[in-house]
VODOVO-687254 format. One record per residue: residue number from 1; x, y, z of N, C-alpha, C, CB in turn; residue in one letter. Coordinates in steps of 0.1 Angstrom, whole numbers, always signed. Glycine has a CB too. Layout:
# VODOVO-687254
n  n.u  n.v  n.w  ca.u  ca.v  ca.w  c.u  c.v  c.w  cb.u  cb.v  cb.w  res
NUM  X  Y  Z  X  Y  Z  X  Y  Z  X  Y  Z  A
...
This chain:
# VODOVO-687254
n  n.u  n.v  n.w  ca.u  ca.v  ca.w  c.u  c.v  c.w  cb.u  cb.v  cb.w  res
1  +171  -67  +412  +172  -78  +421  +182  -77  +431  +175  -91  +412  M
2  +179  -80  +443  +189  -79  +454  +199  -90  +453  +181  -80  +468  L
3  +212  -86  +454  +223  -96  +455  +228  -97  +469  +234  -92  +445  K
4  +229  -109  +474  +235  -111  +487  +247  -119  +486  +224  -118  +497  I
5  +258  -115  +491  +271  -122  +490  +276  -125  +504  +281  -113  +483  D
6  +280  -137  +506  +285  -142  +519  +300  -146  +518  +277  -154  +524  I
7  +308  -141  +528  +322  -144  +528  +324  -153  +541  +331  -132  +528  I
8  +328  -165  +540  +329  -174  +551  +340  -184  +549  +316  -181  +553  T
9  +345  -191  +560  +354  -202  +558  +347  -215  +558  +364  -201  +570  I
10  +333  -214  +560  +325  -227  +559  +314  -225  +549  +320  -230  +573  F
11  +317  -224  +536  +307  -222  +526  +296  -233  +526  +313  -221  +513  P
12  +300  -245  +530  +290  -256  +529  +279  -255  +539  +297  -269  +531  R
13  +280  -246  +549  +269  -243  +558  +257  -237  +551  +274  -234  +570  M
14  +259  -231  +540  +249  -225  +533  +242  -233  +522  +253  -212  +527  F
15  +247  -246  +520  +241  -255  +511  +227  -258  +515  +250  -268  +509  E
16  +218  -259  +506  +204  -262  +508  +197  -251  +516  +203  -275  +516  N
17  +203  -240  +518  +197  -229  +526  +185  -223  +519  +207  -218  +529  F
18  +186  -223  +505  +175  -217  +498  +164  -227  +494  +180  -211  +485  T
19  +164  -239  +500  +155  -249  +496  +142  -250  +504  +161  -263  +498  D
20  +140  -240  +513  +128  -241  +522  +121  -227  +523  +133  -246  +536  Y
21  +108  -228  +526  +100  -217  +529  +100  -205  +520  +104  -213  +543  G
22  +99  -193  +526  +99  -181  +518  +112  -178  +511  +95  -169  +527  V
23  +123  -184  +516  +136  -182  +510  +136  -189  +496  +148  -187  +519  I
24  +130  -201  +496  +128  -209  +484  +119  -201  +474  +123  -223  +486  K
25  +108  -196  +480  +99  -188  +471  +105  -177  +464  +87  -184  +480  E
26  +113  -169  +472  +121  -158  +466  +131  -163  +455  +128  -150  +476  G
27  +137  -174  +457  +146  -180  +448  +139  -184  +435  +154  -192  +454  D
28  +128  -191  +436  +120  -195  +425  +116  -183  +416  +108  -203  +429  I
29  +112  -172  +423  +107  -160  +416  +119  -151  +412  +98  -153  +425  K
30  +131  -155  +414  +143  -148  +411  +143  -133  +416  +145  -147  +396  S
31  +138  -132  +429  +137  -119  +436  +150  -116  +443  +126  -119  +446  L
32  +160  -125  +444  +173  -122  +450  +183  -132  +444  +172  -123  +465  Y
33  +195  -129  +446  +206  -138  +442  +216  -140  +454  +214  -133  +429  E
34  +218  -152  +458  +227  -155  +469  +240  -162  +464  +220  -164  +479  L
35  +251  -155  +467  +264  -161  +464  +272  -163  +476  +272  -151  +454  N
36  +279  -174  +477  +287  -177  +489  +302  -179  +485  +282  -190  +496  V
37  +311  -172  +491  +325  -172  +488  +333  -178  +499  +330  -158  +485  Y
38  +343  -187  +496  +352  -192  +505  +363  -183  +508  +357  -206  +501  D
39  +364  -178  +520  +375  -168  +523  +389  -173  +520  +374  -164  +538  L
40  +390  -186  +521  +404  -192  +519  +408  -190  +504  +404  -207  +522  R
41  +399  -188  +495  +403  -186  +481  +409  -173  +479  +390  -187  +472  D
42  +409  -164  +489  +415  -150  +487  +427  -148  +495  +404  -140  +491  F
43  +432  -158  +502  +444  -156  +510  +457  -157  +502  +445  -165  +522  T
44  +467  -150  +505  +480  -152  +498  +489  -163  +504  +487  -138  +499  L
45  +484  -168  +516  +491  -179  +522  +490  -192  +515  +486  -180  +537  D
46  +501  -198  +512  +501  -211  +504  +494  -222  +511  +515  -215  +500  R
47  +492  -221  +524  +485  -231  +531  +470  -227  +533  +491  -233  +545  H
48  +466  -217  +526  +452  -212  +526  +448  -207  +541  +442  -223  +521  R
49  +457  -203  +548  +455  -198  +562  +449  -184  +562  +468  -198  +570  K
50  +439  -182  +570  +432  -169  +570  +432  -163  +584  +417  -171  +566  V
51  +440  -169  +593  +440  -164  +607  +454  -164  +613  +430  -171  +616  D
52  +456  -157  +624  +470  -158  +630  +468  -154  +645  +480  -148  +623  D
53  +479  -155  +652  +479  -152  +667  +477  -137  +669  +491  -157  +674  R
54  +470  -133  +679  +467  -119  +682  +480  -112  +687  +456  -117  +692  P
55  +482  -100  +682  +493  -91  +687  +489  -88  +702  +495  -79  +679  Y
56  +499  -88  +710  +497  -85  +724  +494  -97  +733  +486  -75  +726  G
57  +493  -108  +726  +491  -121  +733  +476  -123  +736  +498  -121  +747  G
58  +473  -134  +742  +459  -137  +745  +455  -151  +738  +450  -126  +740  G
59  +443  -156  +742  +439  -169  +736  +434  -168  +722  +429  -175  +745  P
60  +434  -179  +715  +427  -180  +703  +434  -174  +691  +414  -174  +704  G
61  +427  -173  +680  +433  -167  +668  +424  -156  +663  +434  -178  +657  M
62  +430  -147  +654  +423  -136  +649  +423  -137  +634  +429  -122  +653  V
63  +411  -134  +627  +410  -135  +613  +418  -123  +607  +395  -135  +608  M
64  +426  -126  +597  +435  -116  +590  +427  -107  +581  +446  -123  +583  A
65  +433  -95  +580  +426  -84  +572  +428  -87  +557  +432  -71  +575  V
66  +439  -92  +552  +442  -93  +538  +432  -101  +530  +456  -99  +536  Q
67  +429  -114  +534  +419  -121  +526  +405  -115  +526  +418  -135  +531  P
68  +401  -109  +537  +388  -102  +538  +388  -90  +528  +385  -98  +552  I
69  +399  -82  +528  +400  -71  +519  +399  -76  +505  +413  -63  +522  D
70  +406  -86  +501  +406  -91  +488  +393  -97  +484  +417  -102  +486  A
71  +386  -104  +493  +373  -109  +490  +363  -98  +487  +368  -118  +501  A
72  +362  -88  +496  +353  -77  +494  +356  -70  +481  +354  -68  +506  V
73  +368  -67  +478  +372  -60  +466  +367  -68  +453  +387  -58  +465  A
74  +369  -81  +454  +365  -90  +443  +350  -89  +440  +370  -105  +445  H
75  +343  -90  +451  +328  -90  +450  +323  -76  +445  +321  -93  +464  I
76  +329  -66  +450  +325  -52  +445  +328  -51  +430  +332  -41  +453  K
77  +339  -55  +426  +343  -55  +412  +334  -63  +403  +358  -59  +410  E
78  +330  -74  +408  +321  -83  +401  +307  -77  +400  +320  -97  +408  K
79  +302  -71  +411  +288  -67  +411  +286  -53  +404  +283  -65  +425  N
80  +295  -44  +405  +294  -31  +399  +280  -25  +400  +298  -32  +384  K
81  +277  -22  +413  +264  -16  +415  +262  -2  +409  +261  -15  +431  V
82  +250  +2  +406  +248  +14  +399  +250  +26  +408  +233  +15  +394  S
83  +248  +24  +422  +250  +35  +431  +257  +29  +444  +237  +42  +435  D
84  +269  +33  +447  +276  +28  +458  +269  +29  +471  +290  +35  +460  P
85  +260  +38  +472  +251  +40  +484  +241  +29  +486  +244  +53  +484  A
86  +239  +21  +475  +230  +10  +476  +237  -4  +478  +222  +9  +463  M
87  +249  -3  +483  +257  -15  +486  +262  -14  +500  +269  -16  +476  Q
88  +260  -24  +508  +263  -24  +522  +272  -36  +525  +251  -24  +531  K
89  +284  -34  +532  +293  -44  +536  +291  -45  +551  +308  -41  +532  V
90  +287  -57  +556  +284  -59  +570  +293  -70  +576  +270  -63  +572  I
91  +300  -66  +587  +308  -76  +595  +299  -81  +606  +321  -70  +600  L
92  +295  -94  +606  +288  -100  +617  +297  -101  +629  +281  -114  +613  L
93  +293  -95  +640  +301  -94  +652  +293  -92  +664  +312  -83  +650  S
94  +297  -98  +675  +289  -96  +688  +291  -82  +693  +293  -106  +698  P
95  +300  -74  +688  +302  -61  +693  +296  -50  +684  +317  -58  +695  K
96  +288  -55  +674  +282  -46  +665  +268  -41  +670  +280  -53  +652  G
97  +263  -32  +661  +249  -27  +664  +239  -39  +664  +245  -17  +653  K
98  +230  -38  +673  +220  -49  +674  +210  -48  +663  +213  -49  +688  R
99  +207  -60  +657  +198  -61  +646  +184  -58  +651  +199  -74  +639  L
100  +176  -50  +643  +162  -48  +646  +154  -48  +633  +161  -34  +654  E
101  +141  -49  +634  +133  -50  +623  +134  -38  +613  +118  -52  +627  Q
102  +135  -26  +618  +136  -15  +610  +148  -16  +601  +137  -2  +618  D
103  +159  -21  +606  +171  -22  +598  +170  -33  +587  +183  -25  +607  F
104  +163  -44  +590  +160  -54  +580  +152  -48  +569  +152  -66  +586  L
105  +142  -39  +572  +135  -33  +561  +143  -24  +553  +123  -25  +568  R
106  +153  -17  +559  +162  -8  +552  +171  -16  +543  +171  +0  +562  T
107  +176  -27  +548  +184  -36  +540  +177  -42  +528  +190  -47  +548  L
108  +164  -44  +529  +156  -50  +518  +156  -41  +506  +142  -54  +523  S
109  +159  -29  +508  +158  -19  +497  +172  -17  +490  +153  -6  +502  K
110  +182  -24  +495  +195  -22  +489  +197  -31  +476  +206  -27  +499  F
111  +207  -27  +469  +210  -35  +456  +219  -46  +459  +216  -25  +446  E
112  +228  -44  +469  +238  -55  +472  +241  -54  +487  +250  -53  +463  N
113  +241  -66  +493  +245  -68  +507  +256  -78  +507  +233  -72  +516  I
114  +268  -74  +513  +279  -83  +514  +281  -85  +529  +292  -77  +508  I
115  +281  -98  +533  +283  -101  +548  +295  -109  +550  +270  -108  +553  M
116  +303  -105  +560  +316  -111  +564  +313  -119  +576  +327  -101  +566  I
117  +315  -132  +576  +312  -141  +588  +325  -142  +596  +307  -155  +583  C
118  +325  -135  +607  +337  -136  +616  +337  -150  +623  +336  -125  +627  G
119  +349  -153  +628  +352  -165  +635  +363  -163  +645  +356  -177  +625  R
120  +365  -174  +653  +376  -174  +663  +374  -163  +673  +390  -172  +656  Y
121  +385  -156  +677  +385  -145  +687  +380  -132  +681  +398  -144  +694  E
122  +379  -131  +668  +374  -119  +662  +382  -116  +649  +377  -107  +671  G
123  +380  -104  +644  +385  -100  +631  +395  -88  +633  +374  -97  +621  V
124  +406  -88  +626  +415  -77  +626  +408  -64  +625  +426  -78  +615  D
125  +410  -55  +634  +402  -42  +635  +404  -34  +623  +407  -34  +647  E
126  +415  -36  +615  +417  -28  +603  +406  -30  +592  +430  -31  +597  R
127  +398  -41  +594  +387  -43  +585  +377  -32  +587  +380  -57  +588  V
128  +376  -27  +599  +367  -16  +602  +374  -2  +599  +363  -16  +616  N
129  +386  -1  +603  +393  +12  +602  +396  +16  +588  +406  +12  +610  K
130  +398  +6  +579  +401  +8  +565  +388  +10  +557  +410  -3  +559  L
131  +377  +8  +564  +364  +9  +557  +361  -2  +548  +364  +22  +548  G
132  +367  -14  +550  +364  -26  +542  +350  -30  +545  +374  -37  +545  I
133  +347  -30  +558  +333  -32  +563  +327  -18  +566  +332  -41  +575  A
134  +314  -16  +562  +307  -4  +565  +302  -3  +579  +296  -2  +555  D
135  +300  -15  +585  +294  -15  +598  +296  -29  +604  +280  -11  +599  M
136  +295  -30  +618  +294  -43  +624  +280  -45  +629  +304  -44  +637  E
137  +275  -57  +628  +261  -60  +631  +260  -73  +640  +253  -62  +619  L
138  +252  -72  +651  +250  -83  +660  +236  -87  +660  +255  -80  +675  S
139  +232  -100  +661  +218  -104  +662  +213  -105  +676  +217  -117  +654  I
140  +222  -102  +686  +217  -103  +700  +228  -103  +710  +208  -115  +702  G
141  +224  -102  +722  +234  -101  +733  +238  -115  +738  +229  -93  +745  D
142  +245  -122  +729  +250  -136  +733  +261  -139  +723  +239  -146  +732  Y
143  +269  -149  +726  +280  -153  +717  +278  -166  +710  +293  -154  +726  I
144  +280  -166  +697  +280  -178  +689  +294  -181  +684  +270  -176  +677  L
145  +295  -193  +678  +308  -197  +673  +313  -190  +661  +309  -212  +671  T
146  +304  -183  +654  +308  -177  +641  +296  -169  +636  +313  -187  +631  G
147  +299  -162  +625  +289  -153  +619  +280  -159  +609  +296  -142  +612  G
148  +281  -172  +606  +273  -179  +596  +258  -179  +600  +278  -193  +594  E
149  +255  -183  +612  +241  -184  +617  +235  -169  +617  +240  -190  +631  V
150  +242  -159  +622  +237  -146  +621  +235  -141  +607  +247  -136  +628  P
151  +243  -145  +598  +241  -142  +584  +228  -148  +579  +253  -146  +575  A
152  +226  -160  +583  +213  -167  +578  +201  -160  +584  +213  -181  +583  M
153  +202  -155  +596  +191  -147  +603  +188  -135  +594  +195  -143  +617  V
154  +199  -127  +591  +197  -115  +583  +191  -118  +569  +211  -108  +581  V
155  +196  -129  +563  +191  -132  +550  +176  -136  +550  +199  -144  +544  I
156  +172  -144  +560  +158  -148  +562  +150  -135  +564  +157  -158  +573  D
157  +154  -127  +573  +147  -115  +577  +145  -105  +565  +153  -108  +588  G
158  +155  -104  +557  +155  -95  +545  +146  -101  +534  +169  -92  +540  V
159  +149  -113  +530  +142  -119  +519  +127  -119  +521  +147  -133  +516  I
160  +122  -122  +532  +107  -122  +534  +101  -109  +533  +104  -128  +548  R
161  +109  -98  +533  +104  -84  +531  +104  -80  +516  +112  -75  +539  L
162  +110  -88  +508  +110  -85  +493  +96  -86  +488  +120  -93  +486  L
163  +92  -77  +480  +79  -77  +474  +77  -89  +465  +76  -64  +466  K
164  +66  -97  +468  +64  -109  +460  +68  -122  +466  +70  -107  +447  G
165  +75  -121  +477  +80  -133  +484  +69  -139  +493  +92  -130  +493  V
166  +63  -131  +502  +52  -135  +511  +39  -132  +503  +53  -127  +524  V
167  +30  -142  +504  +18  -142  +496  +10  -129  +499  +10  -154  +499  G
168  +7  -126  +512  +0  -114  +516  +9  -104  +522  -12  -118  +525  R
169  +11  -93  +515  +20  -83  +520  +16  -78  +534  +21  -71  +511  E
170  +3  -79  +537  -2  -74  +550  +4  -82  +561  -17  -76  +550  E
171  +8  -95  +559  +13  -103  +569  +27  -99  +573  +13  -118  +565  S
172  +34  -92  +565  +48  -87  +568  +47  -73  +576  +56  -85  +556  T
173  +35  -67  +576  +33  -54  +582  +27  -56  +596  +24  -45  +574  I
174  +17  -65  +597  +10  -67  +610  +16  -79  +617  -5  -69  +608  R
175  +28  -77  +622  +35  -88  +630  +44  -81  +640  +42  -97  +620  E
176  +50  -90  +648  +58  -85  +659  +69  -76  +654  +65  -97  +667  S
177  +71  -65  +662  +82  -55  +660  +79  -45  +650  +94  -62  +657  F
178  +70  -47  +641  +68  -37  +630  +63  -24  +636  +58  -42  +620  E
179  +55  -24  +647  +51  -11  +653  +56  -11  +667  +35  -10  +652  E
180  +67  -17  +670  +73  -18  +683  +64  -25  +693  +77  -4  +688  N
181  +56  -34  +688  +47  -42  +696  +48  -57  +692  +32  -37  +695  L
182  +47  -65  +702  +47  -79  +700  +34  -84  +694  +51  -88  +712  L
183  +33  -94  +687  +21  -99  +680  +11  -104  +690  +24  -110  +670  D
184  -2  -103  +686  -13  -108  +694  -14  -123  +693  -26  -101  +690  Y
185  -21  -130  +703  -22  -144  +702  -30  -149  +690  -29  -149  +715  P
186  -26  -160  +684  -33  -165  +672  -39  -179  +676  -23  -167  +661  Q
187  -51  -182  +670  -57  -195  +672  -62  -200  +659  -69  -193  +682  Y
188  -64  -213  +658  -70  -219  +646  -79  -231  +651  -60  -224  +636  T
189  -85  -239  +642  -93  -250  +646  -85  -261  +653  -100  -256  +634  R
190  -91  -268  +663  -105  -268  +667  -108  -256  +677  -109  -281  +673  P
191  -121  -254  +679  -125  -243  +688  -122  -246  +702  -140  -240  +686  E
192  -121  -259  +706  -117  -263  +719  -108  -274  +719  -130  -267  +727  E
193  -97  -274  +727  -87  -284  +728  -83  -286  +742  -75  -281  +718  Y
194  -85  -298  +747  -81  -301  +761  -87  -291  +771  -66  -302  +762  K
195  -99  -287  +769  -106  -278  +778  -104  -264  +776  -102  -282  +791  G
196  -94  -260  +767  -91  -246  +764  -99  -242  +751  -76  -244  +762  L
197  -107  -231  +753  -115  -226  +741  -109  -214  +735  -129  -223  +746  K
198  -111  -212  +722  -107  -200  +715  -115  -189  +721  -110  -201  +700  V
199  -109  -177  +724  -117  -165  +729  -129  -162  +721  -108  -153  +729  P
200  -140  -160  +727  -153  -158  +721  -153  -147  +711  -164  -156  +731  E
201  -145  -137  +714  -145  -125  +705  -140  -129  +691  -136  -114  +711  I
202  -131  -139  +690  -126  -143  +677  -136  -151  +669  -113  -151  +678  L
203  -146  -155  +675  -157  -163  +668  -169  -154  +665  -161  -175  +677  L
204  -168  -142  +669  -180  -133  +669  -183  -128  +655  -179  -121  +678  S
205  -173  -127  +646  -174  -121  +633  -174  -105  +634  -187  -125  +627  G
206  -173  -100  +645  -173  -85  +647  -158  -80  +645  -179  -81  +661  N
207  -155  -76  +633  -141  -74  +630  -136  -61  +637  -139  -72  +615  H
208  -144  -52  +640  -140  -40  +648  -136  -43  +662  -151  -29  +648  Q
209  -144  -52  +668  -141  -56  +682  -129  -65  +682  -154  -63  +688  Q
210  -128  -74  +672  -117  -83  +671  -104  -74  +670  -118  -92  +659  I
211  -104  -64  +662  -92  -55  +661  -89  -49  +674  -95  -44  +650  E
212  -99  -44  +682  -96  -38  +695  -90  -48  +704  -109  -32  +701  K
213  -95  -60  +704  -90  -71  +712  -75  -74  +709  -98  -84  +711  W
214  -73  -75  +696  -59  -78  +692  -49  -67  +696  -58  -79  +677  R
215  -53  -54  +695  -45  -43  +699  -42  -44  +714  -51  -30  +696  I
216  -52  -46  +722  -51  -47  +737  -41  -59  +740  -64  -49  +743  K
217  -43  -70  +734  -35  -82  +736  -20  -79  +733  -40  -94  +729  E
218  -18  -72  +722  -4  -68  +718  +2  -59  +729  -4  -61  +705  S
219  -5  -50  +733  +0  -41  +744  +3  -49  +757  -10  -29  +747  F
220  -6  -57  +760  -4  -65  +773  +8  -74  +772  -17  -73  +776  D
221  +10  -81  +761  +21  -90  +759  +34  -83  +758  +19  -99  +746  I
222  +34  -71  +752  +46  -63  +751  +50  -58  +765  +44  -51  +741  T
223  +40  -53  +772  +42  -48  +785  +48  -59  +794  +29  -43  +792  S
224  +44  -71  +793  +49  -82  +801  +63  -87  +797  +39  -94  +801  K
225  +64  -89  +784  +77  -96  +779  +88  -86  +774  +73  -105  +768  N
226  +84  -75  +768  +94  -66  +763  +90  -51  +765  +95  -68  +748  R
227  +89  -47  +778  +86  -33  +781  +95  -23  +775  +85  -31  +796  P
228  +107  -27  +771  +117  -18  +765  +112  -13  +752  +131  -25  +764  D
229  +104  -20  +745  +99  -16  +732  +90  -4  +733  +91  -28  +725  L
230  +84  -2  +744  +76  +10  +746  +84  +23  +745  +68  +10  +759  F
231  +97  +22  +749  +105  +34  +749  +107  +39  +735  +119  +31  +755  D
232  +107  +30  +725  +109  +34  +711  +97  +41  +705  +112  +22  +703  K
233  +86  +40  +712  +74  +47  +707  +74  +62  +711  +61  +40  +711  N
234  +83  +65  +721  +83  +79  +726  +92  +88  +719  +87  +78  +741  N
């Protein structure tokens, strides 16, 4: 079973997170275990402070290395994974590697994922240099107020790939980004709505021709919206 551990100063943000959709399905089937840790429980500061002013000056505050180090050490000791290579400690950060579908699939095969939710102006660089975090990860080229929402994105993306979570495994394979192509257009009833009809090919029952149409549509949409994805096919 995959264990996912979150280190955050806002643990209540994850309350009710497992109550919906495929995340709930995975929880009901005990396909993963989610644990949320309050970073303030690991600080040595009597005021439960986890941040301080940046050396060299500048605006804002920086998250301190000590409580993060202690939290990660505590979780690793608690989990005792069979193979250290099957455990990944991730610092959510806008300066990290950009999240992609292939990496979600890789993470879904791990035994334990530990995610550190950054806040403020950033995290003391020694979290990286001391190897407390194995890597930094970003969910996109934009800035959020903290790592909690990115952590939820990663959790959602990983859990839906666990075997048994999604009803039809085919649906996790034939979708956007799995083959570096965006998904083709989807339609359902009614056949006509406000003058717009479902493409005739989808009503034909000719599955070979439908498949050709879907492939062409995927290429066309990718070419228009995300031409950069074609570079990954080369």
